[in-house]
PDB file of the backbone (N, CA, C, O) and the ligand in Angstrom, with CONECT records:
HET     ZN  A 101       1
ATOM      1  N   MET A   1    -123.170 162.254 105.101  1.00  0.00           N
ATOM      2  CA  MET A   1    -121.851 162.880 105.393  1.00  0.00           C
ATOM      3  C   MET A   1    -120.873 163.359 104.501  1.00  0.00           C
ATOM      4  O   MET A   1    -120.493 162.545 103.660  1.00  0.00           O
ATOM      5  N   ASN A   2    -120.359 164.517 104.479  1.00  0.00           N
ATOM      6  CA  ASN A   2    -119.338 164.593 103.439  1.00  0.00           C
ATOM      7  C   ASN A   2    -117.925 163.956 103.940  1.00  0.00           C
ATOM      8  O   ASN A   2    -117.291 164.135 104.979  1.00  0.00           O
ATOM      9  N   ARG A   3    -117.724 163.292 103.007  1.00  0.00           N
ATOM     10  CA  ARG A   3    -116.490 162.625 103.463  1.00  0.00           C
ATOM     11  C   ARG A   3    -115.172 163.227 103.827  1.00  0.00           C
ATOM     12  O   ARG A   3    -114.348 162.548 104.441  1.00  0.00           O
ATOM     13  N   LYS A   4    -114.905 164.564 103.457  1.00  0.00           N
ATOM     14  CA  LYS A   4    -114.089 165.385 103.853  1.00  0.00           C
ATOM     15  C   LYS A   4    -114.192 165.782 105.394  1.00  0.00           C
ATOM     16  O   LYS A   4    -113.241 166.102 106.107  1.00  0.00           O
ATOM     17  N   GLU A   5    -115.428 165.705 105.739  1.00  0.00           N
ATOM     18  CA  GLU A   5    -115.734 166.257 107.097  1.00  0.00           C
ATOM     19  C   GLU A   5    -115.736 165.209 108.192  1.00  0.00           C
ATOM     20  O   GLU A   5    -116.810 164.870 108.690  1.00  0.00           O
ATOM     21  N   THR A   6    -114.576 164.672 108.599  1.00  0.00           N
ATOM     22  CA  THR A   6    -114.709 163.404 109.488  1.00  0.00           C
ATOM     23  C   THR A   6    -113.561 164.063 110.733  1.00  0.00           C
ATOM     24  O   THR A   6    -112.911 165.109 110.720  1.00  0.00           O
ATOM     25  N   PHE A   7    -113.643 163.023 111.706  1.00  0.00           N
ATOM     26  CA  PHE A   7    -112.865 163.078 112.853  1.00  0.00           C
ATOM     27  C   PHE A   7    -111.273 163.141 112.467  1.00  0.00           C
ATOM     28  O   PHE A   7    -110.411 163.465 113.283  1.00  0.00           O
ATOM     29  N   LEU A   8    -111.014 162.796 111.146  1.00  0.00           N
ATOM     30  CA  LEU A   8    -109.811 162.545 110.694  1.00  0.00           C
ATOM     31  C   LEU A   8    -109.143 163.785 110.210  1.00  0.00           C
ATOM     32  O   LEU A   8    -109.856 164.519 109.524  1.00  0.00           O
ATOM     33  N   SER A   9    -107.910 164.169 110.429  1.00  0.00           N
ATOM     34  CA  SER A   9    -107.352 165.197 109.556  1.00  0.00           C
ATOM     35  C   SER A   9    -106.906 164.602 108.429  1.00  0.00           C
ATOM     36  O   SER A   9    -106.329 163.517 108.360  1.00  0.00           O
ATOM     37  N   GLN A  10    -107.253 165.511 107.334  1.00  0.00           N
ATOM     38  CA  GLN A  10    -106.590 164.878 106.030  1.00  0.00           C
ATOM     39  C   GLN A  10    -104.921 164.644 105.947  1.00  0.00           C
ATOM     40  O   GLN A  10    -104.265 163.766 105.386  1.00  0.00           O
ATOM     41  N   GLU A  11    -104.550 165.737 106.699  1.00  0.00           N
ATOM     42  CA  GLU A  11    -102.973 165.487 106.891  1.00  0.00           C
ATOM     43  C   GLU A  11    -102.382 164.423 107.621  1.00  0.00           C
ATOM     44  O   GLU A  11    -101.231 164.051 107.395  1.00  0.00           O
ATOM     45  N   GLU A  12    -103.184 163.865 108.569  1.00  0.00           N
ATOM     46  CA  GLU A  12    -102.746 162.676 109.331  1.00  0.00           C
ATOM     47  C   GLU A  12    -102.953 161.723 108.432  1.00  0.00           C
ATOM     48  O   GLU A  12    -102.043 160.905 108.296  1.00  0.00           O
ATOM     49  N   VAL A  13    -103.986 161.599 107.729  1.00  0.00           N
ATOM     50  CA  VAL A  13    -104.220 160.383 106.802  1.00  0.00           C
ATOM     51  C   VAL A  13    -103.280 160.324 105.548  1.00  0.00           C
ATOM     52  O   VAL A  13    -102.942 159.313 104.931  1.00  0.00           O
ATOM     53  N   LYS A  14    -102.923 161.662 105.299  1.00  0.00           N
ATOM     54  CA  LYS A  14    -101.835 161.697 103.961  1.00  0.00           C
ATOM     55  C   LYS A  14    -100.520 161.282 104.562  1.00  0.00           C
ATOM     56  O   LYS A  14     -99.741 160.602 103.894  1.00  0.00           O
ATOM     57  N   ALA A  15    -100.220 161.675 105.850  1.00  0.00           N
ATOM     58  CA  ALA A  15     -98.977 161.380 106.271  1.00  0.00           C
ATOM     59  C   ALA A  15     -98.970 159.901 106.473  1.00  0.00           C
ATOM     60  O   ALA A  15     -97.858 159.424 106.249  1.00  0.00           O
ATOM     61  N   MET A  16     -99.863 159.043 106.824  1.00  0.00           N
ATOM     62  CA  MET A  16     -99.918 157.714 107.020  1.00  0.00           C
ATOM     63  C   MET A  16     -99.511 157.101 105.826  1.00  0.00           C
ATOM     64  O   MET A  16     -98.546 156.351 105.682  1.00  0.00           O
ATOM     65  N   ILE A  17    -100.563 157.589 104.719  1.00  0.00           N
ATOM     66  CA  ILE A  17    -100.390 157.072 103.393  1.00  0.00           C
ATOM     67  C   ILE A  17     -98.992 156.942 102.898  1.00  0.00           C
ATOM     68  O   ILE A  17     -98.566 155.971 102.273  1.00  0.00           O
ATOM     69  N   LYS A  18     -98.156 158.251 103.310  1.00  0.00           N
ATOM     70  CA  LYS A  18     -96.782 158.323 102.814  1.00  0.00           C
ATOM     71  C   LYS A  18     -95.947 157.517 103.516  1.00  0.00           C
ATOM     72  O   LYS A  18     -94.862 157.236 103.007  1.00  0.00           O
ATOM     73  N   LEU A  19     -96.276 157.028 104.736  1.00  0.00           N
ATOM     74  CA  LEU A  19     -95.250 156.184 105.390  1.00  0.00           C
ATOM     75  C   LEU A  19     -95.614 154.710 105.030  1.00  0.00           C
ATOM     76  O   LEU A  19     -95.020 153.829 105.653  1.00  0.00           O
ATOM     77  N   SER A  20     -96.377 154.414 104.243  1.00  0.00           N
ATOM     78  CA  SER A  20     -96.528 152.980 103.773  1.00  0.00           C
ATOM     79  C   SER A  20     -95.365 152.483 102.718  1.00  0.00           C
ATOM     80  O   SER A  20     -94.821 153.246 101.919  1.00  0.00           O
ATOM     81  N   THR A  21     -95.086 151.142 102.839  1.00  0.00           N
ATOM     82  CA  THR A  21     -94.041 150.855 101.641  1.00  0.00           C
ATOM     83  C   THR A  21     -94.652 151.097 100.510  1.00  0.00           C
ATOM     84  O   THR A  21     -95.871 151.246 100.424  1.00  0.00           O
ATOM     85  N   PRO A  22     -93.593 151.172  99.244  1.00  0.00           N
ATOM     86  CA  PRO A  22     -93.733 151.560  98.051  1.00  0.00           C
ATOM     87  C   PRO A  22     -94.864 150.349  97.434  1.00  0.00           C
ATOM     88  O   PRO A  22     -95.832 150.657  96.739  1.00  0.00           O
ATOM     89  N   SER A  23     -94.539 148.993  97.822  1.00  0.00           N
ATOM     90  CA  SER A  23     -95.468 147.918  97.327  1.00  0.00           C
ATOM     91  C   SER A  23     -96.910 148.187  97.832  1.00  0.00           C
ATOM     92  O   SER A  23     -97.861 148.155  97.051  1.00  0.00           O
ATOM     93  N   ASN A  24     -97.062 148.472  99.246  1.00  0.00           N
ATOM     94  CA  ASN A  24     -98.336 148.612  99.841  1.00  0.00           C
ATOM     95  C   ASN A  24     -98.952 149.896  99.200  1.00  0.00           C
ATOM     96  O   ASN A  24    -100.170 149.896  99.024  1.00  0.00           O
ATOM     97  N   PHE A  25     -98.224 150.988  98.837  1.00  0.00           N
ATOM     98  CA  PHE A  25     -98.781 152.114  98.220  1.00  0.00           C
ATOM     99  C   PHE A  25     -99.470 151.696  96.665  1.00  0.00           C
ATOM    100  O   PHE A  25    -100.621 151.837  96.251  1.00  0.00           O
ATOM    101  N   ARG A  26     -98.557 151.270  96.180  1.00  0.00           N
ATOM    102  CA  ARG A  26     -99.023 150.791  94.634  1.00  0.00           C
ATOM    103  C   ARG A  26    -100.090 149.924  94.533  1.00  0.00           C
ATOM    104  O   ARG A  26    -100.871 150.031  93.588  1.00  0.00           O
ATOM    105  N   LEU A  27    -100.262 148.863  95.600  1.00  0.00           N
ATOM    106  CA  LEU A  27    -101.388 147.945  95.432  1.00  0.00           C
ATOM    107  C   LEU A  27    -102.582 148.653  96.145  1.00  0.00           C
ATOM    108  O   LEU A  27    -103.744 148.488  95.773  1.00  0.00           O
ATOM    109  N   GLY A  28    -102.277 149.343  97.050  1.00  0.00           N
ATOM    110  CA  GLY A  28    -103.525 150.349  97.595  1.00  0.00           C
ATOM    111  C   GLY A  28    -104.134 151.143  96.471  1.00  0.00           C
ATOM    112  O   GLY A  28    -105.336 151.140  96.206  1.00  0.00           O
ATOM    113  N   LYS A  29    -103.147 151.867  95.790  1.00  0.00           N
ATOM    114  CA  LYS A  29    -103.800 152.819  94.558  1.00  0.00           C
ATOM    115  C   LYS A  29    -104.493 151.920  93.640  1.00  0.00           C
ATOM    116  O   LYS A  29    -105.574 152.272  93.168  1.00  0.00           O
ATOM    117  N   GLU A  30    -103.973 150.782  93.340  1.00  0.00           N
ATOM    118  CA  GLU A  30    -104.669 150.070  92.367  1.00  0.00           C
ATOM    119  C   GLU A  30    -106.095 149.707  92.879  1.00  0.00           C
ATOM    120  O   GLU A  30    -107.030 149.787  92.082  1.00  0.00           O
ATOM    121  N   ILE A  31    -106.301 149.336  94.084  1.00  0.00           N
ATOM    122  CA  ILE A  31    -107.363 149.009  94.621  1.00  0.00           C
ATOM    123  C   ILE A  31    -108.320 150.132  94.366  1.00  0.00           C
ATOM    124  O   ILE A  31    -109.322 150.007  93.662  1.00  0.00           O
ATOM    125  N   PHE A  32    -107.943 151.298  95.008  1.00  0.00           N
ATOM    126  CA  PHE A  32    -108.482 152.601  94.864  1.00  0.00           C
ATOM    127  C   PHE A  32    -109.127 152.972  93.479  1.00  0.00           C
ATOM    128  O   PHE A  32    -110.298 153.322  93.326  1.00  0.00           O
ATOM    129  N   ASP A  33    -108.097 152.828  92.409  1.00  0.00           N
ATOM    130  CA  ASP A  33    -108.335 153.095  91.211  1.00  0.00           C
ATOM    131  C   ASP A  33    -109.368 152.334  90.463  1.00  0.00           C
ATOM    132  O   ASP A  33    -110.028 152.812  89.540  1.00  0.00           O
ATOM    133  N   LYS A  34    -109.481 150.977  90.970  1.00  0.00           N
ATOM    134  CA  LYS A  34    -110.489 150.101  90.520  1.00  0.00           C
ATOM    135  C   LYS A  34    -111.801 150.245  91.239  1.00  0.00           C
ATOM    136  O   LYS A  34    -112.736 149.516  90.906  1.00  0.00           O
ATOM    137  N   GLY A  35    -111.941 151.125  92.194  1.00  0.00           N
ATOM    138  CA  GLY A  35    -113.023 151.486  92.993  1.00  0.00           C
ATOM    139  C   GLY A  35    -113.364 150.317  93.853  1.00  0.00           C
ATOM    140  O   GLY A  35    -114.566 150.103  94.013  1.00  0.00           O
ATOM    141  N   GLY A  36    -112.569 149.581  94.390  1.00  0.00           N
ATOM    142  CA  GLY A  36    -112.829 148.465  95.148  1.00  0.00           C
ATOM    143  C   GLY A  36    -113.041 148.606  96.706  1.00  0.00           C
ATOM    144  O   GLY A  36    -112.609 147.819  97.548  1.00  0.00           O
ATOM    145  N   ILE A  37    -113.815 149.799  96.954  1.00  0.00           N
ATOM    146  CA  ILE A  37    -113.799 150.235  98.249  1.00  0.00           C
ATOM    147  C   ILE A  37    -115.323 150.345  98.540  1.00  0.00           C
ATOM    148  O   ILE A  37    -116.018 151.111  97.873  1.00  0.00           O
ATOM    149  N   GLU A  38    -115.833 149.594  99.519  1.00  0.00           N
ATOM    150  CA  GLU A  38    -117.282 149.742  99.945  1.00  0.00           C
ATOM    151  C   GLU A  38    -117.335 150.235 101.266  1.00  0.00           C
ATOM    152  O   GLU A  38    -116.994 149.516 102.205  1.00  0.00           O
ATOM    153  N   ILE A  39    -117.787 151.563 101.452  1.00  0.00           N
ATOM    154  CA  ILE A  39    -118.009 152.104 102.668  1.00  0.00           C
ATOM    155  C   ILE A  39    -119.136 151.360 103.446  1.00  0.00           C
ATOM    156  O   ILE A  39    -120.235 151.193 102.919  1.00  0.00           O
ATOM    157  N   ILE A  40    -118.858 150.913 104.700  1.00  0.00           N
ATOM    158  CA  ILE A  40    -119.982 150.197 105.317  1.00  0.00           C
ATOM    159  C   ILE A  40    -120.666 151.133 106.454  1.00  0.00           C
ATOM    160  O   ILE A  40    -121.881 151.196 106.639  1.00  0.00           O
ATOM    161  N   GLU A  41    -119.663 151.864 107.200  1.00  0.00           N
ATOM    162  CA  GLU A  41    -120.154 152.716 108.123  1.00  0.00           C
ATOM    163  C   GLU A  41    -119.206 153.841 108.080  1.00  0.00           C
ATOM    164  O   GLU A  41    -117.997 153.709 107.888  1.00  0.00           O
ATOM    165  N   PHE A  42    -119.914 155.120 108.298  1.00  0.00           N
ATOM    166  CA  PHE A  42    -119.126 156.325 108.186  1.00  0.00           C
ATOM    167  C   PHE A  42    -119.678 157.385 109.109  1.00  0.00           C
ATOM    168  O   PHE A  42    -120.551 158.163 108.723  1.00  0.00           O
ATOM    169  N   THR A  43    -119.136 157.420 110.411  1.00  0.00           N
ATOM    170  CA  THR A  43    -119.838 158.199 111.520  1.00  0.00           C
ATOM    171  C   THR A  43    -118.733 159.405 111.733  1.00  0.00           C
ATOM    172  O   THR A  43    -117.721 159.664 111.080  1.00  0.00           O
ATOM    173  N   SER A  44    -119.336 160.080 112.953  1.00  0.00           N
ATOM    174  CA  SER A  44    -118.232 161.106 113.352  1.00  0.00           C
ATOM    175  C   SER A  44    -116.904 160.573 113.919  1.00  0.00           C
ATOM    176  O   SER A  44    -115.899 161.282 113.969  1.00  0.00           O
ATOM    177  N   ASP A  45    -116.938 159.262 114.357  1.00  0.00           N
ATOM    178  CA  ASP A  45    -115.718 158.886 115.012  1.00  0.00           C
ATOM    179  C   ASP A  45    -115.259 157.430 114.523  1.00  0.00           C
ATOM    180  O   ASP A  45    -114.502 156.711 115.176  1.00  0.00           O
ATOM    181  N   LYS A  46    -115.777 157.119 113.380  1.00  0.00           N
ATOM    182  CA  LYS A  46    -115.501 155.642 112.856  1.00  0.00           C
ATOM    183  C   LYS A  46    -115.794 155.690 111.364  1.00  0.00           C
ATOM    184  O   LYS A  46    -116.770 156.251 110.867  1.00  0.00           O
ATOM    185  N   ILE A  47    -114.700 154.947 110.609  1.00  0.00           N
ATOM    186  CA  ILE A  47    -114.981 154.763 109.341  1.00  0.00           C
ATOM    187  C   ILE A  47    -114.843 153.113 109.018  1.00  0.00           C
ATOM    188  O   ILE A  47    -113.744 152.607 109.245  1.00  0.00           O
ATOM    189  N   ILE A  48    -115.743 152.403 108.582  1.00  0.00           N
ATOM    190  CA  ILE A  48    -115.310 150.971 108.377  1.00  0.00           C
ATOM    191  C   ILE A  48    -115.900 150.668 106.653  1.00  0.00           C
ATOM    192  O   ILE A  48    -116.966 150.954 106.107  1.00  0.00           O
ATOM    193  N   ALA A  49    -114.699 149.990 106.174  1.00  0.00           N
ATOM    194  CA  ALA A  49    -115.047 149.571 104.809  1.00  0.00           C
ATOM    195  C   ALA A  49    -114.729 148.212 104.543  1.00  0.00           C
ATOM    196  O   ALA A  49    -113.957 147.590 105.274  1.00  0.00           O
ATOM    197  N   ASN A  50    -115.242 147.736 103.600  1.00  0.00           N
ATOM    198  CA  ASN A  50    -114.684 146.643 102.896  1.00  0.00           C
ATOM    199  C   ASN A  50    -113.883 146.779 101.740  1.00  0.00           C
ATOM    200  O   ASN A  50    -114.420 147.400 100.822  1.00  0.00           O
ATOM    201  N   ILE A  51    -112.738 146.359 101.545  1.00  0.00           N
ATOM    202  CA  ILE A  51    -111.592 146.701 100.475  1.00  0.00           C
ATOM    203  C   ILE A  51    -111.236 145.421  99.582  1.00  0.00           C
ATOM    204  O   ILE A  51    -110.903 144.333 100.051  1.00  0.00           O
ATOM    205  N   GLY A  52    -111.323 145.632  98.620  1.00  0.00           N
ATOM    206  CA  GLY A  52    -110.782 144.638  97.390  1.00  0.00           C
ATOM    207  C   GLY A  52    -112.015 143.783  96.915  1.00  0.00           C
ATOM    208  O   GLY A  52    -113.145 143.859  97.399  1.00  0.00           O
ATOM    209  N   GLU A  53    -111.575 142.868  95.777  1.00  0.00           N
ATOM    210  CA  GLU A  53    -112.617 142.166  95.076  1.00  0.00           C
ATOM    211  C   GLU A  53    -112.421 140.734  95.502  1.00  0.00           C
ATOM    212  O   GLU A  53    -113.254 140.091  96.140  1.00  0.00           O
ATOM    213  N   ASN A  54    -111.262 140.292  95.100  1.00  0.00           N
ATOM    214  CA  ASN A  54    -110.982 139.006  95.287  1.00  0.00           C
ATOM    215  C   ASN A  54    -110.858 138.539  96.979  1.00  0.00           C
ATOM    216  O   ASN A  54    -111.754 137.951  97.584  1.00  0.00           O
ATOM    217  N   GLN A  55    -109.795 138.871  97.450  1.00  0.00           N
ATOM    218  CA  GLN A  55    -109.727 138.829  98.878  1.00  0.00           C
ATOM    219  C   GLN A  55    -110.161 140.036  99.525  1.00  0.00           C
ATOM    220  O   GLN A  55    -109.464 141.050  99.570  1.00  0.00           O
ATOM    221  N   ARG A  56    -111.535 139.911 100.125  1.00  0.00           N
ATOM    222  CA  ARG A  56    -112.048 141.121 100.893  1.00  0.00           C
ATOM    223  C   ARG A  56    -111.540 141.313 102.228  1.00  0.00           C
ATOM    224  O   ARG A  56    -111.577 140.318 102.952  1.00  0.00           O
ATOM    225  N   ARG A  57    -111.105 142.308 102.677  1.00  0.00           N
ATOM    226  CA  ARG A  57    -110.530 142.927 103.806  1.00  0.00           C
ATOM    227  C   ARG A  57    -111.565 143.885 104.357  1.00  0.00           C
ATOM    228  O   ARG A  57    -112.239 144.589 103.604  1.00  0.00           O
ATOM    229  N   LYS A  58    -111.711 143.912 105.910  1.00  0.00           N
ATOM    230  CA  LYS A  58    -112.399 144.967 106.415  1.00  0.00           C
ATOM    231  C   LYS A  58    -111.313 146.004 107.256  1.00  0.00           C
ATOM    232  O   LYS A  58    -110.544 145.665 108.156  1.00  0.00           O
ATOM    233  N   VAL A  59    -111.449 147.017 106.825  1.00  0.00           N
ATOM    234  CA  VAL A  59    -110.404 148.127 107.492  1.00  0.00           C
ATOM    235  C   VAL A  59    -111.528 149.080 108.408  1.00  0.00           C
ATOM    236  O   VAL A  59    -112.610 149.494 107.992  1.00  0.00           O
ATOM    237  N   GLU A  60    -111.033 149.259 109.553  1.00  0.00           N
ATOM    238  CA  GLU A  60    -111.572 150.416 110.280  1.00  0.00           C
ATOM    239  C   GLU A  60    -110.472 151.411 110.550  1.00  0.00           C
ATOM    240  O   GLU A  60    -109.302 151.212 110.879  1.00  0.00           O
ATOM    241  N   PHE A  61    -111.128 152.522 110.333  1.00  0.00           N
ATOM    242  CA  PHE A  61    -110.444 153.828 110.886  1.00  0.00           C
ATOM    243  C   PHE A  61    -111.220 154.300 112.166  1.00  0.00           C
ATOM    244  O   PHE A  61    -112.438 154.471 112.121  1.00  0.00           O
ATOM    245  N   LEU A  62    -110.508 154.500 113.278  1.00  0.00           N
ATOM    246  CA  LEU A  62    -111.124 155.060 114.599  1.00  0.00           C
ATOM    247  C   LEU A  62    -110.396 156.329 114.938  1.00  0.00           C
ATOM    248  O   LEU A  62    -109.317 156.695 114.471  1.00  0.00           O
ATOM    249  N   SER A  63    -111.143 156.942 115.814  1.00  0.00           N
ATOM    250  CA  SER A  63    -110.647 158.014 116.598  1.00  0.00           C
ATOM    251  C   SER A  63    -110.148 157.715 117.839  1.00  0.00           C
ATOM    252  O   SER A  63    -111.104 157.471 118.575  1.00  0.00           O
ATOM    253  N   LEU A  64    -109.000 157.607 118.480  1.00  0.00           N
ATOM    254  CA  LEU A  64    -108.691 157.376 119.895  1.00  0.00           C
ATOM    255  C   LEU A  64    -107.776 158.367 120.310  1.00  0.00           C
ATOM    256  O   LEU A  64    -106.698 158.595 119.762  1.00  0.00           O
ATOM    257  N   SER A  65    -108.277 158.997 121.377  1.00  0.00           N
ATOM    258  CA  SER A  65    -107.600 160.248 121.717  1.00  0.00           C
ATOM    259  C   SER A  65    -107.140 161.431 120.635  1.00  0.00           C
ATOM    260  O   SER A  65    -106.126 162.126 120.691  1.00  0.00           O
ATOM    261  N   ASN A  66    -108.077 161.443 119.751  1.00  0.00           N
ATOM    262  CA  ASN A  66    -107.717 162.230 118.730  1.00  0.00           C
ATOM    263  C   ASN A  66    -106.758 161.894 117.734  1.00  0.00           C
ATOM    264  O   ASN A  66    -106.315 162.719 116.935  1.00  0.00           O
ATOM    265  N   ARG A  67    -106.404 160.590 117.773  1.00  0.00           N
ATOM    266  CA  ARG A  67    -105.371 160.021 116.934  1.00  0.00           C
ATOM    267  C   ARG A  67    -106.165 159.141 116.051  1.00  0.00           C
ATOM    268  O   ARG A  67    -107.272 158.665 116.302  1.00  0.00           O
ATOM    269  N   LEU A  68    -105.430 158.981 114.947  1.00  0.00           N
ATOM    270  CA  LEU A  68    -105.981 157.887 113.999  1.00  0.00           C
ATOM    271  C   LEU A  68    -105.504 156.525 114.651  1.00  0.00           C
ATOM    272  O   LEU A  68    -104.357 156.366 115.068  1.00  0.00           O
ATOM    273  N   GLN A  69    -106.471 155.581 114.699  1.00  0.00           N
ATOM    274  CA  GLN A  69    -106.041 154.245 114.974  1.00  0.00           C
ATOM    275  C   GLN A  69    -106.899 153.384 114.000  1.00  0.00           C
ATOM    276  O   GLN A  69    -108.085 153.524 113.701  1.00  0.00           O
ATOM    277  N   TRP A  70    -105.972 152.437 113.573  1.00  0.00           N
ATOM    278  CA  TRP A  70    -106.772 151.686 112.490  1.00  0.00           C
ATOM    279  C   TRP A  70    -106.518 150.113 112.575  1.00  0.00           C
ATOM    280  O   TRP A  70    -105.554 149.598 113.142  1.00  0.00           O
ATOM    281  N   ASN A  71    -107.426 149.513 111.992  1.00  0.00           N
ATOM    282  CA  ASN A  71    -107.304 147.995 111.981  1.00  0.00           C
ATOM    283  C   ASN A  71    -107.623 147.482 110.667  1.00  0.00           C
ATOM    284  O   ASN A  71    -108.295 148.126 109.861  1.00  0.00           O
ATOM    285  N   CYS A  72    -107.072 146.138 110.402  1.00  0.00           N
ATOM    286  CA  CYS A  72    -107.350 145.647 109.070  1.00  0.00           C
ATOM    287  C   CYS A  72    -107.267 144.281 109.543  1.00  0.00           C
ATOM    288  O   CYS A  72    -106.501 143.896 110.426  1.00  0.00           O
ATOM    289  N   THR A  73    -108.352 143.357 108.713  1.00  0.00           N
ATOM    290  CA  THR A  73    -108.403 142.005 109.003  1.00  0.00           C
ATOM    291  C   THR A  73    -107.236 141.127 108.251  1.00  0.00           C
ATOM    292  O   THR A  73    -107.102 139.910 108.379  1.00  0.00           O
ATOM    293  N   CYS A  74    -106.435 141.969 107.458  1.00  0.00           N
ATOM    294  CA  CYS A  74    -105.233 141.443 107.051  1.00  0.00           C
ATOM    295  C   CYS A  74    -104.165 141.188 108.028  1.00  0.00           C
ATOM    296  O   CYS A  74    -103.229 140.446 107.730  1.00  0.00           O
ATOM    297  N   ASN A  75    -104.247 141.763 109.189  1.00  0.00           N
ATOM    298  CA  ASN A  75    -103.281 142.016 110.228  1.00  0.00           C
ATOM    299  C   ASN A  75    -101.821 141.948 109.984  1.00  0.00           C
ATOM    300  O   ASN A  75    -100.995 141.161 110.447  1.00  0.00           O
ATOM    301  N   ARG A  76    -101.669 142.997 109.112  1.00  0.00           N
ATOM    302  CA  ARG A  76    -100.253 143.337 108.743  1.00  0.00           C
ATOM    303  C   ARG A  76     -99.771 144.542 109.877  1.00  0.00           C
ATOM    304  O   ARG A  76    -100.461 145.173 110.678  1.00  0.00           O
ATOM    305  N   ASN A  77     -98.328 144.590 109.608  1.00  0.00           N
ATOM    306  CA  ASN A  77     -97.686 145.576 110.610  1.00  0.00           C
ATOM    307  C   ASN A  77     -98.475 146.766 110.889  1.00  0.00           C
ATOM    308  O   ASN A  77     -98.600 147.596 109.988  1.00  0.00           O
ATOM    309  N   GLN A  78     -99.093 146.982 112.166  1.00  0.00           N
ATOM    310  CA  GLN A  78     -99.945 148.048 112.490  1.00  0.00           C
ATOM    311  C   GLN A  78     -99.273 149.297 112.571  1.00  0.00           C
ATOM    312  O   GLN A  78     -99.927 150.274 112.939  1.00  0.00           O
ATOM    313  N   ASN A  79     -97.939 149.434 112.256  1.00  0.00           N
ATOM    314  CA  ASN A  79     -97.253 150.851 112.380  1.00  0.00           C
ATOM    315  C   ASN A  79     -97.303 151.528 110.886  1.00  0.00           C
ATOM    316  O   ASN A  79     -97.228 152.729 110.625  1.00  0.00           O
ATOM    317  N   LYS A  80     -97.421 150.656 110.165  1.00  0.00           N
ATOM    318  CA  LYS A  80     -97.544 151.285 108.660  1.00  0.00           C
ATOM    319  C   LYS A  80     -98.735 150.773 107.801  1.00  0.00           C
ATOM    320  O   LYS A  80     -98.959 149.570 107.668  1.00  0.00           O
ATOM    321  N   PHE A  81     -99.395 151.628 107.297  1.00  0.00           N
ATOM    322  CA  PHE A  81    -100.759 151.162 106.449  1.00  0.00           C
ATOM    323  C   PHE A  81    -100.462 149.988 105.572  1.00  0.00           C
ATOM    324  O   PHE A  81     -99.451 149.891 104.877  1.00  0.00           O
ATOM    325  N   CYS A  82    -101.437 149.090 105.658  1.00  0.00           N
ATOM    326  CA  CYS A  82    -101.389 148.115 104.682  1.00  0.00           C
ATOM    327  C   CYS A  82    -102.028 148.497 103.306  1.00  0.00           C
ATOM    328  O   CYS A  82    -102.542 149.614 103.248  1.00  0.00           O
ATOM    329  N   LYS A  83    -102.061 147.653 102.119  1.00  0.00           N
ATOM    330  CA  LYS A  83    -102.392 148.310 101.124  1.00  0.00           C
ATOM    331  C   LYS A  83    -103.989 148.421 101.150  1.00  0.00           C
ATOM    332  O   LYS A  83    -104.560 149.030 100.245  1.00  0.00           O
ATOM    333  N   HIS A  84    -104.779 147.764 102.303  1.00  0.00           N
ATOM    334  CA  HIS A  84    -106.133 148.056 102.198  1.00  0.00           C
ATOM    335  C   HIS A  84    -106.597 149.348 102.873  1.00  0.00           C
ATOM    336  O   HIS A  84    -107.606 149.986 102.568  1.00  0.00           O
ATOM    337  N   ALA A  85    -105.531 149.703 104.035  1.00  0.00           N
ATOM    338  CA  ALA A  85    -105.747 151.046 104.607  1.00  0.00           C
ATOM    339  C   ALA A  85    -105.245 152.091 103.761  1.00  0.00           C
ATOM    340  O   ALA A  85    -105.743 153.194 103.986  1.00  0.00           O
ATOM    341  N   VAL A  86    -104.283 152.024 102.736  1.00  0.00           N
ATOM    342  CA  VAL A  86    -103.800 152.748 101.749  1.00  0.00           C
ATOM    343  C   VAL A  86    -105.078 153.143 100.945  1.00  0.00           C
ATOM    344  O   VAL A  86    -105.375 154.320 100.744  1.00  0.00           O
ATOM    345  N   ALA A  87    -105.826 152.068 100.492  1.00  0.00           N
ATOM    346  CA  ALA A  87    -106.970 152.420  99.549  1.00  0.00           C
ATOM    347  C   ALA A  87    -107.907 153.087 100.158  1.00  0.00           C
ATOM    348  O   ALA A  87    -108.532 153.945  99.535  1.00  0.00           O
ATOM    349  N   LEU A  88    -108.185 152.808 101.531  1.00  0.00           N
ATOM    350  CA  LEU A  88    -109.378 153.755 102.275  1.00  0.00           C
ATOM    351  C   LEU A  88    -108.595 155.079 102.344  1.00  0.00           C
ATOM    352  O   LEU A  88    -109.177 156.076 101.919  1.00  0.00           O
ATOM    353  N   GLY A  89    -107.281 155.217 102.854  1.00  0.00           N
ATOM    354  CA  GLY A  89    -107.011 156.663 103.073  1.00  0.00           C
ATOM    355  C   GLY A  89    -107.036 157.425 101.916  1.00  0.00           C
ATOM    356  O   GLY A  89    -107.192 158.642 102.013  1.00  0.00           O
ATOM    357  N   LEU A  90    -106.870 156.744 100.534  1.00  0.00           N
ATOM    358  CA  LEU A  90    -106.912 157.543  99.390  1.00  0.00           C
ATOM    359  C   LEU A  90    -108.479 157.806  99.148  1.00  0.00           C
ATOM    360  O   LEU A  90    -108.823 158.894  98.685  1.00  0.00           O
ATOM    361  N   GLU A  91    -109.251 157.010  99.398  1.00  0.00           N
ATOM    362  CA  GLU A  91    -110.685 157.224  99.089  1.00  0.00           C
ATOM    363  C   GLU A  91    -111.252 158.362 100.169  1.00  0.00           C
ATOM    364  O   GLU A  91    -112.136 159.098  99.730  1.00  0.00           O
ATOM    365  N   ILE A  92    -110.907 158.523 101.256  1.00  0.00           N
ATOM    366  CA  ILE A  92    -111.286 159.700 102.073  1.00  0.00           C
ATOM    367  C   ILE A  92    -110.446 160.991 102.017  1.00  0.00           C
ATOM    368  O   ILE A  92    -110.782 161.981 102.668  1.00  0.00           O
ATOM    369  N   THR A  93    -109.428 160.974 101.291  1.00  0.00           N
ATOM    370  CA  THR A  93    -108.660 162.171 100.916  1.00  0.00           C
ATOM    371  C   THR A  93    -108.532 162.641  99.475  1.00  0.00           C
ATOM    372  O   THR A  93    -107.763 163.555  99.176  1.00  0.00           O
ATOM    373  N   ASN A  94    -109.281 162.018  98.598  1.00  0.00           N
ATOM    374  CA  ASN A  94    -109.435 162.477  97.244  1.00  0.00           C
ATOM    375  C   ASN A  94    -110.683 162.678  96.854  1.00  0.00           C
ATOM    376  O   ASN A  94    -110.916 163.071  95.711  1.00  0.00           O
TER     377      ASN A  94
HETATM  378 ZN    ZN A 101    -105.012 145.004 105.060  1.00  0.00          ZN2+
END
């Protein structure tokens, strides 16, 4: 599946990336730049990926009532993308 053709709107993902804290953005971009993202599942309503090298975390992007719902095993504040979600967000919008 083309990664640009998902249930997620690119604008919504980019907006979420922008809301992340500067440090989470920087660290997430570092992970993205290093290619530390392994997509495990990519379907029409779900994206699951392993993120990072040393401390691996699992991030899920789900469609819930046409809204982006996300989870990360690092259990950070769910209102703002953690660095892992930033990395996955960059992966699917770049
Ligand atoms: Zn995380």
